[in-house]
N, C-alpha and C positions, 0 to 999 in steps of 0.2 A: 659518560658511561663507556667503558672500554668494551669492544666487541671481541669475542673469543672464537677460536676456530670451531669449537664444539657446537655453536649456535647455527642451526640450519633453517631453511625455509619451511620445512614441515613443522618444526617446533613453533615457528612464528605463526603459521596458519592455525595450529592447534590452540595456541595462546589467544589469538584474536577471536576465534569462534567461542571459546569459553568466556572471554570478557564480554563479547557482544550479547551472548545468551544469559550470562550471569549464573551459569550452572554447568558443572562437569557432566552430569547425566544427560542434559539436553544436547550439549555439544557432542557427546559420544554418539548419540542417535543420528545427528546430522552428518557427522564425519564417518559414520559406520565403523567405529573402532570401539573396542572394549574400554569401559570407563577406567579400570586400573591402569591400562596401557596409556591412556590419555593423561591421567594424573601423573604418571611416571615421567612422561615427556616434558610436562610443564615444570615438574620439580627439577628435572635435569637442567632446564633452561634457567631456573632460579639459581641453582647451584653454580652453573657456569658463570653467571653474571654476579654472583654473590649478593643478591638482593631478594626481597620478598615482593612478588608482583601482584599477588592476589591474597585477599583475606576472606575468611568465611564468616557469614552471619546466618541468622535463622532462616533466610530465604534463598541462600546460595552463596555466591562469591562476588566481591567487588574489587575494583582496581585500587592498589595503593597509589601514592603520588608518583613514585618511580614507575609503577606499572602503567599508569596513564601515559607517561612519556614514551615508554617502549611501545605501547599500543598505537599511539599516533604515528610513530616511525614505521611500525610494522605494516599498518594499513597501506601507507605509501609504497613501501618496498614490495608488498604482494601485488599491488596494482601495477607497478612498473614491470614486474616479472610477467604478469598476465598480458600487459600490452606488448611486451617483447615477443611473446609466443604468438599473439594475434597478428603482429606485423609479419612474422616469418610465414605464418599460414596464409596471410593475405597475399603474399608474393606468389603463392601457388593458386590464388583464387579459391581458397577453401576457407570460408569463415569458420574460425575455431576459437577456442578459449572459453573462459567462464564469464557469464554475464548475469547480473543481479537485476531483476525486474520488480518494481514495487507496485502493488495494487491496493486500491481502497477497499475496505471490507464490503462496501455496498455492492460491488460487482466482482470481487475477487473469487467468490465461489463459482460463478458461472464462467469466468475466463480461465481459471487455472487448468482445467482438463484440456480444453481446446488449445491453449498455449503450449502445454507440454506435448500434445500430439503434433502441433505444428512444428515445434523444434525437432521432434523425432523424425518427421517426414522431410522437412526442408533444410534443417541445420543439424544433421546427425553428428558432426564433429564438435559441436558446441556443448558446453555444460551450462544448464539453466538453473538458477536459484530464484525462488519467488518469495517475497516477503509482503506481509500485509501491514498497513498502517493508515492512520488518518492523514489527510492531505497535508496538514501542518508538519507532521513527523516525516512524511515522505519528502517534502520539500527540503527539510534539513538534511536528510540522509543523502539525497541527490547532490546537494550543494557541497557536502563534506566528502563525497566520493564513496560512501558505503553502499549506495545503490546507483546503478548505471543509468537506468531510465525508469520512468514510472508514469502512472496516470494519477492526476490530481484534479480536484474540483475547485474551480474559482480561485486560482492562486492570487495572492497579493504580489505587487511588483517586487522582484528580487533579482539583483544584478548577478547573482551566482548561478542562476538557472536560465535556460532558454525553453520557452513553452510554445506549443503549437496546438490550436484548438482542434479537437477530434470530433466532438459530439455536443450538440446543444439540445437539451431536453426540457420541456415544460414541467414545472412542479405542480403537484395536485394534492388535495386533501384525501388521505387514505382512511377509510372507515370500514367496519365489518359489512359484508355484502348485504345480507338480510333483505334482498329484493329491492334495494335502493337503485335508483338510476344514476348513471355517471354524468349528471348535468354539471355544467360549469358553475364555479362558486366565485362570486366577486370577492376581492380581497377585503372589502369593507365588512364582510360577514365572518371573516376568519376568527375574530375575537369571541364569537359566539360558541366556539368549539374548544373543549378542553384538549390541550395538545401534549403529546409526548415527543420531545425533541432531544437531539444530542446535546452534549455539554457546550458551553460557550466557545470553546476553542475549535469546534467543528466548523468546516467551511460552510456547510449547508445551514447551520444555525445562524452564522453571521449574515448570510445572504437574506434569510427570512426576517431576521430582526431589523436589518438595515431598511428593507422595503417597508416593514410595518412602521418604523420610526418616521420614514419619509411621508407616509400616509397618515401619521398621527394616530396610529392604532396601538392599543395596549393588548398584547396577546395573553391568553389564559394558559400559561405553561404549568402543567400539573406535575410532570415527571421529566427528569433529565437522564436519558439512557443513550449510551454511545453506539451500541450495536444494533444494526438494522433488524436482524432476526429477533432480538429481545424486544425491540420496539413493536414489531408486528405481532409477537405473541401477546403483548399487553393490549394492543388494539383489538385483537381477536377476542380477548377476555373482557373487553368492555371498559378498560381503564381510560380510554381517550382516543384521540385521532393523531395520525402522523402526517407529515408533509414530505413527500418523496417523489422521485421520478418513476416513470414506468419501468425502466430497466432495473432500478433498485428493488422495486416491488416484485418483478419477475425473478430476481435472484433468490428470493425467499422460497420459490418452488411451489407456492400455493396461491397464485394470483386470483383464482376463482373464489377464494374465501374473502376477498376484499373488493371494494369499489373505489376507484380513483376519480375524483372530481377536479378537472383542471382549474387552476386559479386564474381569474381574469380581472380586468379593470383595476389595475393593470395586470397583464400576464406576468408570471414569474418563472424564470428558467434558470437551470443550472448548466454550466458549461464544463465539459471534461477536457482537460488538456494533457497532451503528451509532453513530459518534461525531461530534460537532460541537463547535465552540467554545462555551464557556459565556459568553463576553463579546461575541459578535457577534450582532446581531439577525437573526432568520430572515427570509428573503425568499420570495416566491412560487416563484422558481426553486429555491431550496434545499429547500423543502417538497416540491415535485414530484419533485425528484431523489431525495430520501430515500425517498419512497413507491415510486418506480420501482426503486431499488436493493434495497429490502426484498423486493419482489415477485420480482425476479430471483434473489435468494439462495434464497428458498423454492423456486422453480421448479427451480433447479439441484440443490438437495438432493434433491428428489423424483425428479428424473431419474437422479441417481446411485444412489439406492436401487433404482429400477426396473431400471436397467441391471444392477446386481449380481444381482438376482433372476432375470434372464432369461439370464444368461451360463452 
């Protein structure tokens, strides 16, 4: 593929965002640019390279084969440029540049606002992007460089990422409050409760089913729902029970509507890890962002525990 003088970094950034989001309209909102102007820049890139990079379907746009090749190159190019800018800023002891942080949906809602405020207060020269995804997706995005750092639950061994434990939380059975006491529940009794769990690829689901299998227990899984808010809506409506951590329950915003019974005999806990790429050098901005994220996770966990004790 021959490169032409007309191709510039801005066009590559626009192209990458459209490809990642699969939509010109969504990318225009993220980039804060009019959609016609965005479409024009991508068309100019295609014209300059004499190829078709994107094709439209009923749900948006998808990469062509040559578009995928340019996308892979473009991600690397944009990362190198960002690293160069960060290195120059680091020489002045001013953490700067763009950093992408990945958060799991279970706590993303509670962490997004304090994370944005923390960046504005402590890292004003940095540009923060936040994406949400399941731990399996975040692991892949961190390994491939699309996300710089993120929080993931119970990761499987992966040579492409480095992980640091941040928070270990016990799991419990979540039921509608209804005057019930938050008494511990032995794991042996879990099959007696109809459960609403995430799909099988979810880290929490794997953890629960592994422990049940070790104890020779057959769980009564009635529904498979990936989103915590949707799961808790169904629990509140009487469709079944969930298995969550206290922090995930607090993220829903209505912890008083539920009772959480810690699982015991054996106890079952979920560990939240901070993950970064094993192949990318750390930067001053990355180190500061990691420290800030760790502090926020601990603060949110303490707040969730305190709120539960006072309700």
